[in-house]
C-alpha positions in Angstrom: 0.0 0.0 0.0 3.0 2.3 0.5 3.8 2.4 -3.2 0.3 3.7 -4.0 1.1 6.9 -2.0 4.4 7.2 -3.8 2.8 6.9 -7.2 0.2 9.5 -6.3 2.9 11.8 -4.9 5.0 11.4 -8.1 1.9 12.1 -10.2 1.1 15.3 -8.3 4.7 16.4 -8.6 4.7 15.8 -12.3 1.5 17.7 -12.7 2.8 20.6 -10.6 6.0 20.7 -12.7 4.1 20.9 -15.9 1.9 23.6 -14.5 4.9 25.7 -13.4 6.6 25.2 -16.8 3.5 26.3 -18.7 3.0 29.3 -16.4 6.7 30.4 -16.8 6.4 30.0 -20.6 3.2 32.0 -20.7 4.7 34.8 -18.6 7.9 34.8 -20.8 5.7 35.2 -24.0 3.7 38.0 -22.3 6.9 39.8 -21.4 8.2 39.5 -25.0 4.8 40.8 -26.3 4.9 43.7 -23.9 8.5 44.5 -24.9 7.6 44.5 -28.6 4.5 46.6 -28.0 6.6 49.1 -26.1 9.2 49.2 -28.9 6.5 49.8 -31.5 5.0 52.6 -29.2 8.5 54.3 -29.1 8.5 54.6 -32.9 5.1 56.1 -32.9 4.8 59.6 -34.4 2.4 60.7 -31.7 5.0 60.6 -28.9 
């Protein structure tokens, strides 16, 4: 019965790692998008 707890624990850790990786990737893409948006805004003739 002890191995069932280990399997569940590993599954939860794997799901958490995937969630963290996806969240990090999403934030990285958002930061890149904001950087590009800011660069385009700097070239705007209305500044």
